[in-house]
N, C-alpha and C positions, 0 to 999 in steps of 0.2 A: 580501381583499375580493373579492367576486364581483359581476359586472355583469349586470343583467337588461335585456332589450330590445335594440333595434338603433338605430343612428343617434342623432339628437338626443334620443330618448326613453330613452336608457340611464340607469340610475340604480343607484348602488351599493347592495348589500344586505349584511347581516351574514352571515358565513360562518366557521364554526369548523372547522378541519381536525381529523380524528381523529388522535390521537397516543397512543402507548403507550411507556412506558419499558421497554426490554428488561430482562427478568429477569436478575439477576446483573451488571448494569452496574457496572463498577469504580468505586469511590469514591476510591481513593488517587491516581490520576494523570489529569490532564486529557486529553481527547480532542483530538488535533491533526490527524487525517486520517481520512477515511471512504471506503469503496469497496463497491459491490455487485457480486457476480459476474455474468457474462453471463446465467446462467439466472434470476437474480432471486430465488434461494432463499437465498443466503448473503450476509452483510454482514461486513465487516472494519472494526474500529476501530483506529487507530494512536494511541499514547499518548506523553506527554512522557517516560515512564520507559523508552522504546525498545521496549516490548512491543506486540504486535498481538493482538487478540482476535477470533476467528471466531465468528459467530452464525448460527443457523438463524432466518431471519426469520419463518417460519411458526410455529415453536414459541417464538420469543422467548427462546431459551436459549443461553448461551454453549456452544460445542462444544469450543474449544481456545484456549489462550493460547500464543503463540509469543514466545520471547526470542531475541535474536541470539547468535551464538557468543561465547565468552569472549575470543577474539582475532580481530582482523580478518583477512580472507583476501583474497588478490589473484587467485587462480586463477579462470578462467572454466570450466575443465574440472570436471565433476561427480565425477571419481574421485579427486582428491587436493586437498589444501589447502596453501597457503603462508601462514604467518602473517607479519604485519608488526608489528614492535615499535613502541611509542610511540604507538599510536592510542588515542583516547578511547572508553571503553565507556559504554553507557547514553545515547547521543545520542537526542534526541526524534525521533519519526517525523514526517516532513514531507510524505510522499506515499505512496500505496498503489495497487496494481493487482493484479487477479486475471486470470490468462490465460484465453483463450476456452474452454478445456476444463474450467476449474474445478479443475485439479490443482495449479497453481503459483500462488504469491503472491509479490510483491516489495514491499519497503518501502524508501523513500528516507529518508535521515536528515540531520540538520543538520550532522553531522561529515563530509559528502561521501560517505558509504558507502551501498551498496545491499545488502540481504540478500534472497536468493532462498530461498523456503520450499517444501517439499513439503507440501501441505495434507493429503493422504491419509495420509502417513507422520508427520504432526505434528512435523516437524523442519526446522531450517534446513539448506540444502544448501551454500550458499556465501555469502561476503561479498566484495565488491569495491568499489573506489573509482574510479568513472569521472570524478569531478569534483574540483576543488580547493577548492570551497565548497559550501554547502548544496545538496542535491538538492531541487528544489521541484516537479518534475513527472515522472511516470514512467508508461510505457505499453508493453504487449506488442504485437507485431505480431499480425495475425490467426492466423498459424501458430505463434506463440510461439517462433519461431527467433531473433527479434531483440527487443531491449529498447531503447526510446528514452527518454533522460533529459534533463531540462533543469535547469540549476542557476544559482546566484547568481554563478558564474564566467563567465556570459554565453555558455555553450556548450551546444549540443545534441550529445549523444553517442549514437551507434547502436552497441550492443554485440551481437555475434553470440554467442548463448548456446551455440552449438556450437563456438566457437573463441575469438576475441579481439575487441578493439575493431576496428570496421571504418570508423570515421570520426568526426570531431568538428568 
């Protein structure tokens, strides 16, 4: 609803927002999280089936679909992975964020994991578990050296993406 006028003469008037369904929107899995990159050109949707879909807002077309690793990973270092047995795959996405450069994306999941993706390379880089319960909020620092997550375990965790956890 839009309001016209000022002060006591304000009166509501009808307003219909412009809306468009993005071409190629996935039909099989409900959307559980959304994020727009800092440039305003890209949008990411997170889905209940653990996938993330990157869209070009200007062209309304999907650019890439990301799926997590087949095994959870604990390492923060980008050059090697350490798998953890017994973790659940396909956990719904509960939070998303794109770094300020638009090169990295991170998804937080209901199984307490986070997945870091290389957008340009269209691949997951690493998976780690900073929480013991659902990750519900996730943000990069302006330099993208740190990742701040909040979860249902009542913790805020600051992760140094160049090293390891630096506080909780």
